[in-house]
Structures are given as structure tokens and as C-alpha cells.
MDTraj code that builds the backbone (N, CA, C; nanometers):
import mdtraj as md
import numpy as np

residues = "MET SER ALA LYS ARG LEU LEU LEU GLY ALA GLY VAL LEU VAL LEU ALA VAL GLY LEU VAL LEU TRP VAL ILE GLY GLY VAL MET ALA GLU HIS THR GLY SER ILE ALA ILE ALA ALA PRO SER GLU ARG VAL PHE ALA TYR LEU THR GLU PRO ASP HIS LEU VAL ARG TRP ILE GLY GLY LEU LYS LYS SER GLU PRO LEU THR SER ASP GLY LEU ARG VAL GLY ALA ARG SER ARG GLU THR VAL GLU GLU ASN GLY ARG ARG LEU GLU MET GLU THR VAL VAL THR ARG LEU GLU PRO GLY ARG LEU LEU GLU VAL GLN ILE ASN ALA GLY MET PHE GLU ALA LYS ASN ARG PHE GLU LEU THR GLN GLU ALA GLY ALA THR ARG VAL VAL GLN THR LEU GLU ALA ARG TYR ARG GLY ALA ALA ARG LEU ILE ALA PRO PHE LEU LYS GLY SER VAL GLN LYS LYS LEU GLU THR ASP LEU ALA ARG LEU ARG ASP MET VAL GLU SER GLU PRO GLY ARG PRO SER PRO".split()
xyz = np.array([
    [2.8409, -2.3587, 5.2541],
    [2.9173, -2.2471, 5.2197],
    [2.8319, -2.1233, 5.2447],
    [2.8834, -2.0291, 5.3235],
    [2.8070, -1.9005, 5.3597],
    [2.7748, -1.8098, 5.2353],
    [2.6864, -1.7365, 5.2428],
    [2.6479, -1.6296, 5.1488],
    [2.7464, -1.5465, 5.1057],
    [2.8305, -1.5106, 5.2174],
    [2.9410, -1.4113, 5.1975],
    [3.0353, -1.4770, 5.1026],
    [3.0705, -1.6035, 5.1441],
    [3.1726, -1.6714, 5.0577],
    [3.1382, -1.6935, 4.9140],
    [3.0115, -1.6982, 4.9021],
    [2.9630, -1.7246, 4.7635],
    [2.9403, -1.6068, 4.6860],
    [2.9278, -1.4917, 4.7395],
    [2.9282, -1.3571, 4.6918],
    [3.0704, -1.3218, 4.6572],
    [3.1464, -1.3327, 4.7348],
    [3.3002, -1.3243, 4.7210],
    [3.3501, -1.3964, 4.6215],
    [3.3225, -1.5271, 4.5799],
    [3.3623, -1.6043, 4.4793],
    [3.3144, -1.5669, 4.3553],
    [3.1627, -1.5209, 4.3662],
    [3.1181, -1.4646, 4.2242],
    [3.1778, -1.3361, 4.1932],
    [3.2182, -1.2581, 4.2842],
    [3.2706, -1.1377, 4.2534],
    [3.4102, -1.1410, 4.1851],
    [3.5002, -1.2457, 4.2472],
    [3.6256, -1.2776, 4.2057],
    [3.6072, -1.3307, 4.0430],
    [3.4982, -1.4101, 4.0267],
    [3.4853, -1.4690, 3.8978],
    [3.4540, -1.3557, 3.7861],
    [3.3650, -1.2715, 3.8374],
    [3.3299, -1.1582, 3.7364],
    [3.4435, -1.0588, 3.7055],
    [3.5298, -1.0422, 3.7983],
    [3.6449, -0.9524, 3.8057],
    [3.7432, -1.0382, 3.6990],
    [3.7663, -1.1589, 3.7116],
    [3.8536, -1.2352, 3.6321],
    [3.8051, -1.2534, 3.5012],
    [3.6892, -1.2727, 3.4688],
    [3.6254, -1.2640, 3.3318],
    [3.6391, -1.1204, 3.2730],
    [3.6065, -1.0315, 3.3453],
    [3.6217, -0.8833, 3.2895],
    [3.7564, -0.8538, 3.2650],
    [3.8608, -0.8932, 3.3377],
    [4.0111, -0.8671, 3.3145],
    [4.0390, -0.9262, 3.1872],
    [3.9961, -1.0627, 3.1615],
    [4.0310, -1.1547, 3.0334],
    [3.9829, -1.0721, 2.9234],
    [3.8517, -1.0291, 2.9377],
    [3.7816, -0.9668, 2.8050],
    [3.8576, -0.8341, 2.8055],
    [3.8927, -0.7705, 2.8893],
    [3.9786, -0.6435, 2.8850],
    [4.1083, -0.6528, 2.8067],
    [4.1717, -0.7542, 2.8400],
    [4.3045, -0.7977, 2.7584],
    [4.2861, -0.8294, 2.6319],
    [4.1923, -0.9380, 2.6133],
    [4.1474, -0.9660, 2.4825],
    [4.1248, -0.8575, 2.3940],
    [4.0215, -0.7732, 2.4473],
    [3.9533, -0.6669, 2.3515],
    [4.0612, -0.5464, 2.3110],
    [4.1818, -0.5505, 2.3966],
    [4.2784, -0.4587, 2.3636],
    [4.3723, -0.4949, 2.2453],
    [4.3446, -0.6242, 2.2030],
    [4.4504, -0.6878, 2.1083],
    [4.3858, -0.6525, 1.9620],
    [4.4709, -0.6232, 1.8824],
    [4.4376, -0.5867, 1.7352],
    [4.3389, -0.6867, 1.6750],
    [4.2234, -0.6411, 1.6355],
    [4.1283, -0.7425, 1.5518],
    [4.1618, -0.7083, 1.4015],
    [4.1794, -0.8242, 1.3269],
    [4.1943, -0.8002, 1.1831],
    [4.0864, -0.8523, 1.1141],
    [4.0307, -0.7918, 1.0272],
    [3.9181, -0.8471, 0.9450],
    [3.9468, -0.8163, 0.7970],
    [3.9397, -0.9204, 0.6933],
    [3.9660, -0.9117, 0.5734],
    [3.8607, -0.9574, 0.4772],
    [3.8194, -0.8971, 0.3664],
    [3.7448, -0.9165, 0.2648],
    [3.7948, -0.9199, 0.1228],
    [3.7594, -0.9710, 0.0337],
    [3.7854, -0.9646, -0.1117],
    [3.6669, -0.9787, -0.1953],
    [3.6805, -0.9094, -0.3033],
    [3.5780, -0.9416, -0.4101],
    [3.6293, -0.8918, -0.5564],
    [3.5754, -0.9539, -0.6416],
    [3.5991, -0.9294, -0.7911],
    [3.5064, -0.8216, -0.8433],
    [3.5382, -0.7078, -0.8968],
    [3.4417, -0.6193, -0.9527],
    [3.4663, -0.5992, -1.1158],
    [3.3618, -0.6332, -1.2012],
    [3.3907, -0.6225, -1.3461],
    [3.3782, -0.4870, -1.3874],
    [3.5078, -0.4054, -1.3609],
    [3.5041, -0.2706, -1.3869],
    [3.6740, -0.2183, -1.3719],
    [3.7156, -0.1441, -1.4458],
    [3.8648, -0.1072, -1.4275],
    [3.8791, -0.0566, -1.2903],
    [4.0047, -0.0788, -1.2549],
    [4.0641, -0.0127, -1.1131],
    [4.0153, 0.1168, -1.1048],
    [4.0367, 0.2016, -1.2091],
    [4.0235, 0.3433, -1.1822],
    [3.8860, 0.3746, -1.1423],
    [3.7936, 0.3104, -1.2102],
    [3.6571, 0.3343, -1.1813],
    [3.6106, 0.2885, -1.0445],
    [3.6604, 0.1689, -0.9988],
    [3.6353, 0.1213, -0.8682],
    [3.7032, 0.2383, -0.7717],
    [3.8067, 0.2572, -0.7948],
    [3.8930, 0.3633, -0.7068],
    [3.8103, 0.4825, -0.6828],
    [3.7258, 0.5202, -0.7593],
    [3.6431, 0.6648, -0.7239],
    [3.5401, 0.6300, -0.6392],
    [3.4818, 0.5000, -0.6424],
    [3.3931, 0.4651, -0.5447],
    [3.4279, 0.4627, -0.3951],
    [3.5687, 0.4252, -0.3948],
    [3.6229, 0.4260, -0.2652],
    [3.6584, 0.5574, -0.1997],
    [3.6841, 0.6645, -0.2959],
    [3.7234, 0.7890, -0.2486],
    [3.6242, 0.9169, -0.2606],
    [3.5345, 0.8876, -0.3357],
    [3.4065, 1.0099, -0.3481],
    [3.3082, 1.0053, -0.2402],
    [3.2814, 1.1069, -0.1667],
    [3.1935, 1.1085, -0.0668],
    [3.0466, 1.0562, -0.1132],
    [3.0126, 1.1192, -0.2335],
    [2.8782, 1.0740, -0.2708],
    [2.8655, 0.9427, -0.3152],
    [2.9827, 0.8547, -0.3475],
    [2.9555, 0.7194, -0.3570],
    [2.9753, 0.6490, -0.2166],
    [3.0569, 0.7008, -0.1421],
    [3.0786, 0.6101, -0.0096],
    [2.9548, 0.6005, 0.0723],
    [2.8723, 0.7062, 0.0728],
    [2.7403, 0.6858, 0.1492],
    [2.6434, 0.5985, 0.0950],
    [2.6495, 0.5603, -0.0302],
    [2.5772, 0.4656, -0.0948],
    [2.6142, 0.3348, -0.0670],
    [2.7261, 0.3031, -0.0646],
    [2.7684, 0.1412, -0.0505],
    [2.8054, 0.1049, 0.0881],
    [2.8544, 0.2078, 0.1826],
    [2.9012, 0.1762, 0.3091],
    [2.7667, 0.1673, 0.4004],
    [2.7396, 0.0654, 0.4401],
    [2.6157, 0.0428, 0.5245],
    [2.6384, 0.1440, 0.6604],
    [2.5367, 0.2299, 0.6928],
    [2.5205, 0.3100, 0.8174],
    [2.6099, 0.4468, 0.7918],
    [2.6667, 0.4571, 0.6824],
    [2.7351, 0.5977, 0.6711],
    [2.6399, 0.7019, 0.6173],
    [2.6158, 0.7960, 0.7029],
    [2.5302, 0.8969, 0.6560],
    [2.5878, 1.0052, 0.5820],
    [2.7135, 1.0453, 0.6204],
    [2.7878, 1.1726, 0.5750],
    [2.9279, 1.1305, 0.5736],
    [2.9918, 1.1880, 0.4656],
    [3.1307, 1.2040, 0.4615],
    [3.1629, 1.3282, 0.4171],
    [3.2549, 1.3928, 0.5010],
    [3.2609, 1.5386, 0.4946],
    [3.4200, 1.5693, 0.4908],
    [3.4798, 1.6144, 0.3687],
    [3.6124, 1.6484, 0.3741],
    [3.6426, 1.7626, 0.4639],
    [3.7514, 1.7547, 0.5516],
    [3.7902, 1.8575, 0.6337],
    [3.9157, 1.9461, 0.5898],
    [3.9665, 1.8939, 0.4679],
    [4.1073, 1.9565, 0.4245],
    [4.0362, 2.0026, 0.2859],
    [4.0980, 2.1065, 0.2121],
    [4.0343, 2.1683, 0.0892],
    [4.1355, 2.1413, -0.0315],
    [4.2342, 2.0508, -0.0018],
    [4.3458, 2.0341, -0.1260],
    [4.3171, 1.8975, -0.1808],
    [4.2024, 1.8387, -0.1839],
    [4.1716, 1.7294, -0.2533],
    [4.2387, 1.6047, -0.1861],
    [4.2126, 1.4905, -0.2513],
    [4.2582, 1.3648, -0.2137],
    [4.4116, 1.3375, -0.2244],
    [4.4712, 1.3108, -0.1062],
    [4.6353, 1.3022, -0.0979],
    [4.6591, 1.2436, 0.0297],
    [4.7959, 1.2046, 0.0619],
    [4.8360, 1.1474, 0.1896],
    [4.8037, 1.2874, 0.2984],
    [4.7555, 1.2640, 0.4047],
    [4.7225, 1.3656, 0.4873],
    [4.5859, 1.4260, 0.4890],
    [4.5210, 1.4080, 0.3760],
    [4.3798, 1.4572, 0.3823],
    [4.2903, 1.4141, 0.4882],
    [4.2106, 1.4760, 0.5463],
    [4.1224, 1.4301, 0.6479],
    [3.9706, 1.4452, 0.6083],
    [3.8835, 1.3698, 0.6833],
    [3.7436, 1.3766, 0.6635],
    [3.6762, 1.3321, 0.7862],
    [3.5469, 1.3874, 0.7902],
    [3.4766, 1.3513, 0.9105],
    [3.3557, 1.2533, 0.8606],
    [3.3501, 1.1367, 0.9227],
    [3.2390, 1.0619, 0.8840],
    [3.1400, 1.0446, 0.9839],
    [3.0081, 1.0460, 0.9488],
    [2.8914, 1.0278, 1.0424],
    [2.8295, 0.8859, 0.9953],
    [2.8259, 0.8014, 1.1101],
    [2.7491, 0.6697, 1.1092],
    [2.6500, 0.6587, 1.2031],
    [2.5474, 0.5931, 1.1436],
    [2.4170, 0.5539, 1.2347],
    [2.4102, 0.4009, 1.2044],
    [2.4159, 0.3433, 1.3350],
    [2.3835, 0.2063, 1.3439],
    [2.3110, 0.1682, 1.4664],
    [2.2148, 0.0805, 1.4555],
    [2.1392, 0.0374, 1.5524],
    [2.0953, 0.1688, 1.6399],
    [2.0491, 0.2658, 1.5859],
    [1.9818, 0.3966, 1.6445],
    [2.0913, 0.4717, 1.7100],
    [2.2264, 0.4482, 1.7042],
    [2.3389, 0.5240, 1.7766],
    [2.3979, 0.5939, 1.6504],
    [2.4470, 0.7216, 1.6843],
    [2.5240, 0.8134, 1.5916],
    [2.6527, 0.8148, 1.6472],
    [2.7637, 0.7901, 1.5537],
    [2.8852, 0.7877, 1.5774],
    [2.9724, 0.8891, 1.4672],
    [3.0441, 0.9828, 1.5323],
    [3.1422, 1.0575, 1.4321],
    [3.2814, 1.0038, 1.4548],
    [3.3423, 0.9934, 1.3413],
    [3.4819, 0.9495, 1.3354],
    [3.5615, 1.0351, 1.2587],
    [3.6897, 1.0509, 1.2670],
    [3.7807, 1.1300, 1.1857],
    [3.8515, 1.0230, 1.1068],
    [3.8749, 1.0553, 0.9830],
    [3.9718, 0.9617, 0.9052],
    [4.0960, 1.0567, 0.8293],
    [4.2005, 0.9979, 0.8268],
    [4.3114, 1.0573, 0.7535],
    [4.3895, 0.9627, 0.6678],
    [4.3998, 0.9956, 0.5505],
    [4.4548, 0.9213, 0.4384],
    [4.6056, 0.9147, 0.4742],
    [4.6518, 0.7806, 0.4985],
    [4.7974, 0.7449, 0.5242],
    [4.8614, 0.6951, 0.4121],
    [4.8033, 0.6290, 0.3161],
    [4.8822, 0.5849, 0.2020],
    [4.7914, 0.6018, 0.0669],
    [4.8406, 0.6311, -0.0411],
    [4.7581, 0.6737, -0.1637],
    [4.8395, 0.6301, -0.2636],
    [4.7772, 0.5480, -0.3615],
    [4.8233, 0.5034, -0.4892],
    [4.7106, 0.4838, -0.6004],
    [4.6839, 0.6122, -0.6361],
    [4.5547, 0.6079, -0.7174],
    [4.5336, 0.4822, -0.8123],
    [4.3999, 0.4089, -0.7842],
    [4.3818, 0.2980, -0.8748],
    [4.4402, 0.1753, -0.8245],
    [4.5357, 0.1751, -0.7216],
    [4.5778, 0.0649, -0.6692],
    [4.5689, 0.0491, -0.5157],
    [4.5710, 0.1696, -0.4430],
    [4.6020, 0.1413, -0.3031],
    [4.5347, 0.2692, -0.2283],
    [4.4522, 0.2446, -0.1098],
    [4.3969, 0.3394, -0.0400],
    [4.3948, 0.2854, 0.1158],
    [4.4647, 0.3774, 0.1880],
    [4.4568, 0.3447, 0.3416],
    [4.4307, 0.4642, 0.4208],
    [4.3569, 0.4270, 0.5277],
    [4.2954, 0.5585, 0.6046],
    [4.3241, 0.5078, 0.7324],
    [4.3651, 0.5807, 0.8379],
    [4.3488, 0.5868, 0.9762],
    [4.2108, 0.6462, 1.0211],
    [4.1463, 0.5619, 1.0997],
    [4.0126, 0.5881, 1.1473],
    [4.0215, 0.6140, 1.2892],
    [3.9695, 0.7277, 1.3695],
    [3.9861, 0.7526, 1.4962],
    [3.8408, 0.7982, 1.5334],
    [3.7877, 0.7114, 1.6227],
    [3.6461, 0.7469, 1.6870],
    [3.6648, 0.7241, 1.8544],
    [3.5817, 0.7649, 1.9313],
    [3.5936, 0.7578, 2.0661],
    [3.6197, 0.6051, 2.1363],
    [3.5350, 0.5171, 2.0757],
    [3.5763, 0.3837, 2.1283],
    [3.6785, 0.2988, 2.0506],
    [3.7198, 0.3329, 1.9355],
    [3.8175, 0.2450, 1.8807],
    [3.9124, 0.3328, 1.7822],
    [4.0192, 0.2752, 1.7236],
    [4.1000, 0.3301, 1.6282],
    [4.1256, 0.2171, 1.5187],
    [4.1391, 0.2494, 1.4188],
    [4.1424, 0.1309, 1.3107],
    [4.2309, 0.1818, 1.2001],
    [4.2746, 0.0944, 1.1178],
    [4.3595, 0.1174, 0.9906],
    [4.2641, 0.0473, 0.8920],
    [4.2164, 0.1204, 0.7766],
    [4.1408, 0.0550, 0.6740],
    [4.2203, 0.0665, 0.5343],
    [4.2333, -0.0473, 0.4820],
    [4.3199, -0.0411, 0.3682],
    [4.2446, -0.1211, 0.2403],
    [4.2519, -0.0699, 0.1351],
    [4.1943, -0.1164, 0.0095],
    [4.2976, -0.1537, -0.0658],
    [4.3105, -0.2760, -0.1406],
    [4.4175, -0.2963, -0.2334],
    [4.3418, -0.3450, -0.3609],
    [4.3855, -0.2837, -0.4714],
    [4.3230, -0.3126, -0.6161],
    [4.3995, -0.3544, -0.6980],
    [4.3689, -0.4723, -0.7636],
    [4.4706, -0.5541, -0.8592],
    [4.3718, -0.5826, -0.9777],
    [4.4357, -0.5940, -1.0952],
    [4.3584, -0.6392, -1.2255],
    [4.3699, -0.7772, -1.2251],
    [4.2637, -0.8451, -1.2602],
    [4.2680, -0.9893, -1.2921],
    [4.1540, -1.0340, -1.3745],
    [4.1946, -1.0916, -1.5071],
    [4.0833, -1.1574, -1.5726],
    [3.9893, -1.0473, -1.6041],
    [4.0066, -0.9374, -1.6662],
    [3.8974, -0.8308, -1.6952],
    [3.8216, -0.7727, -1.5825],
    [3.8628, -0.8045, -1.4488],
    [3.7981, -0.7484, -1.3362],
    [3.9014, -0.6761, -1.2466],
    [3.8576, -0.6120, -1.1506],
    [3.9362, -0.5554, -1.0353],
    [3.9117, -0.6292, -0.9067],
    [4.0158, -0.6865, -0.8518],
    [4.0083, -0.7626, -0.7248],
    [4.0265, -0.6474, -0.6138],
    [3.9330, -0.6448, -0.5249],
    [3.9481, -0.5315, -0.4230],
    [3.9618, -0.6304, -0.2946],
    [4.0558, -0.6127, -0.2117],
    [4.0858, -0.6639, -0.0924],
    [4.0860, -0.5493, 0.0228],
    [3.9953, -0.5644, 0.1203],
    [3.9989, -0.4628, 0.2153],
    [4.0448, -0.5372, 0.3406],
    [4.1255, -0.4725, 0.4091],
    [4.1795, -0.5105, 0.5420],
    [4.1587, -0.4020, 0.6500],
    [4.0690, -0.4455, 0.7389],
    [4.0407, -0.3476, 0.8595],
    [4.1188, -0.4145, 0.9903],
    [4.2059, -0.3285, 1.0501],
    [4.2733, -0.3533, 1.1629],
    [4.2278, -0.2711, 1.2761],
    [4.1412, -0.3327, 1.3874],
    [4.0797, -0.2407, 1.4691],
    [4.1468, -0.2677, 1.6141],
    [4.1619, -0.1540, 1.6922],
    [4.2004, -0.1753, 1.8294],
    [4.0867, -0.0892, 1.9165],
    [4.0282, -0.1337, 1.9993],
    [3.9338, -0.1021, 2.0818],
    [3.9621, -0.0430, 2.2035],
    [3.8974, 0.0807, 2.2385],
    [3.9451, 0.1542, 2.3579],
    [3.8326, 0.1609, 2.4749],
    [3.8792, 0.1863, 2.5832],
    [3.7738, 0.2092, 2.7017],
    [3.6864, 0.0866, 2.7092],
    [3.5513, 0.1132, 2.7452],
    [3.4795, 0.0107, 2.7816],
    [3.4253, -0.0778, 2.6613],
    [3.4790, -0.0396, 2.5277],
    [3.4351, -0.1114, 2.4151],
    [3.5294, -0.2472, 2.4213],
    [3.6502, -0.2429, 2.5030],
    [3.7419, -0.3516, 2.4831],
    [3.6542, -0.4724, 2.5609],
    [3.5607, -0.4423, 2.6520],
    [3.4858, -0.5593, 2.7109],
    [3.4108, -0.6204, 2.5922],
    [3.3632, -0.5691, 2.4953],
    [3.2627, -0.6185, 2.3862],
    [3.3410, -0.6667, 2.2719],
    [3.4664, -0.6129, 2.2577],
    [3.5494, -0.6418, 2.1348],
    [3.5382, -0.7931, 2.0967],
    [3.5603, -0.8830, 2.2076],
    [3.5758, -1.0189, 2.1486],
    [3.4640, -1.0647, 2.0849],
    [3.3339, -1.0025, 2.1155],
    [3.2118, -1.0486, 2.0561],
    [3.1796, -0.9928, 1.9187],
    [3.2510, -0.8930, 1.8854],
    [3.2164, -0.8137, 1.7549],
    [3.2646, -0.8691, 1.6250],
    [3.3644, -0.9488, 1.6542],
    [3.4369, -1.0070, 1.5447],
    [3.3352, -1.0588, 1.4237],
    [3.2363, -1.1363, 1.4382],
    [3.1534, -1.1924, 1.3515],
    [3.0637, -1.0997, 1.2831],
    [3.0282, -0.9924, 1.3440],
    [2.9367, -0.8964, 1.2978],
    [3.0163, -0.8013, 1.2135],
    [3.1380, -0.7590, 1.2713],
    [3.2185, -0.6793, 1.1909],
    [3.2557, -0.7345, 1.0572],
    [3.2851, -0.8685, 1.0523],
    [3.3242, -0.9358, 0.9336],
    [3.1955, -0.9352, 0.8155],
    [3.0852, -0.9498, 0.8857],
    [2.9821, -0.9555, 0.7932],
    [2.9340, -0.8196, 0.7384],
    [2.9541, -0.7381, 0.8273],
    [2.9326, -0.5717, 0.7560],
    [3.0416, -0.5531, 0.6257],
    [3.1648, -0.6184, 0.6798],
    [3.2745, -0.5727, 0.5593],
    [3.2428, -0.6419, 0.4357],
    [3.1930, -0.7758, 0.4515],
    [3.1608, -0.8505, 0.3428],
    [3.0307, -0.7935, 0.2668],
    [2.9339, -0.7591, 0.3352],
    [2.7989, -0.7093, 0.2784],
    [2.8428, -0.5752, 0.2151],
    [2.9096, -0.4926, 0.2770],
    [2.9540, -0.3522, 0.2269],
    [3.0350, -0.3662, 0.0778],
    [3.1329, -0.4803, 0.0883],
    [3.1961, -0.5083, -0.0456],
    [3.1020, -0.5453, -0.1509],
    [2.9948, -0.6541, -0.1228],
    [2.9018, -0.7018, -0.2152],
    [2.8378, -0.5737, -0.2652],
    [2.8005, -0.4755, -0.1979],
    [2.7194, -0.3805, -0.2214],
    [2.7960, -0.2849, -0.3319],
    [2.9204, -0.2609, -0.2923],
    [3.0106, -0.1876, -0.3763],
    [3.0065, -0.2509, -0.5191],
    [3.0428, -0.3654, -0.5256],
    [3.0249, -0.4523, -0.6466],
    [2.9194, -0.4280, -0.7257],
    [2.8018, -0.4538, -0.6727],
    [2.6628, -0.4460, -0.7438],
    [2.6464, -0.3040, -0.7756],
    [2.6906, -0.2090, -0.7003],
    [2.6696, -0.0779, -0.7440],
    [2.7518, -0.0365, -0.8828],
    [2.8830, -0.0607, -0.8622],
    [2.9777, -0.0388, -0.9620],
    [2.9356, -0.1226, -1.0997],
    [2.8990, -0.2340, -1.0783],
    [2.8728, -0.3060, -1.2018],
    [2.7285, -0.2669, -1.2682],
    [2.6685, -0.2121, -1.1905],
    [2.5083, -0.1830, -1.2573],
    [2.4927, -0.0350, -1.3058],
    [2.6039, 0.0399, -1.2566],
    [2.5896, 0.1883, -1.3060],
    [2.6312, 0.2096, -1.4395],
    [2.5903, 0.3068, -1.5156],
    [2.6479, 0.3618, -1.6526],
    [2.7881, 0.3652, -1.6471],
    [2.8604, 0.3314, -1.7671],
    [3.0065, 0.3575, -1.7570],
    [3.0787, 0.2128, -1.7520],
    [2.9764, 0.0996, -1.7217],
    [3.0354, -0.0322, -1.7165],
    [3.0844, -0.0748, -1.8371],
    [3.2084, -0.1105, -1.8494],
    [3.2352, -0.1881, -1.9639],
    [3.1690, -0.3141, -2.0107],
    [3.1307, -0.3468, -2.1456],
    [3.0722, -0.4676, -2.1806],
    [3.1706, -0.5740, -2.1640],
    [3.1236, -0.7039, -2.1113],
    [3.2172, -0.8278, -2.1145],
    [3.2605, -0.8553, -2.2365],
])
top = md.Topology()
chain = top.add_chain()
for i, resn in enumerate(residues, 1):
    res = top.add_residue(resn, chain, resSeq=i)
    for name in ("N", "CA", "C"):
        top.add_atom(name, md.element.get_by_symbol(name[0]), res)
traj = md.Trajectory(xyz[None], top)
């Protein structure tokens, strides 16, 4: 087999793999985590919505800055600054659904992806069950690596929820069991 044919075959293979990754990376990726927190839902909800709390339990989040001045409501916008692996990323979030103490959903827009992040809170046996669902769609070159991100995104989601639980349960105001 000639070197020219070998190079052509390798090029076609690389192109085919790239095309498959591009298509797979454009599919919506869904990640879900759930945790029980020994606190009332109203208290847990404050940790999901107050910028000073967010930067303490969401790994890599350095700043959460409201962009609208009329408080938490559907349509409220904020800018989040995240630093991960030495890289800085700014994203804008918009509250799309809000039921205080029960439900928070935000649309996240960043250069390389867009996502819907939903927190559902329910009371159960003296605790609040928090279910987080993150649905992400990657854009541009990020589509090529999206199939390889599933495990690390899931692990981060679970780690952040555990940090949220530990923080809420350890801070003053926690009801006695």
C-alpha cells in the first residue's frame, strides 16, 4: 500500500471520527443529582439563590453578579464568573421558572455551551430533597469533546450538591433533629 493511500485513509478516518463526535456532541446532555438536606426547603432555597452562598458551594464559581435590579423573579439576569483548570469563563444566567421554596430553573449561556439548570425541592421525612437536572448543549469546537465530559460534569454536580448539604446542615439556624 502506498504512503499516499495510507495518508488518505488516515485522513478519511480522522474526518469520520470528527464528524461522529460533532454529531454526538450536539445532542443534549442531561445530568441529574439528588440529595437530602436536613433543613426546611425555604432555607435550602436561599442557598440556591443568594450570590454570597452560591460562591461557597458551587466549585469554581468565583463571582455571581446580578444584572437586574428588581430582585429574584422570572427574567432576572446575572453574570457568573467561573475558574476551572486555570481557565476563566463568564456566563449569563436568566431565571426562567421560579416557585420560591420549591423550584428554580435558569437558562445558562456561555460561549461554548448553553444549558438549562433546574432545582426541584420537596419535603420528605424532616428533610428537603433537592433534585438538580442540568441539560447542556455544546457549541462550536466544544461539541468535539462533549462526549468525553459526561463523567466529569456528573461528578462535579454530585460534589457540589454534597457541599451544599454540608454547608446548610453545619451553619447556624439548622433545626435540631
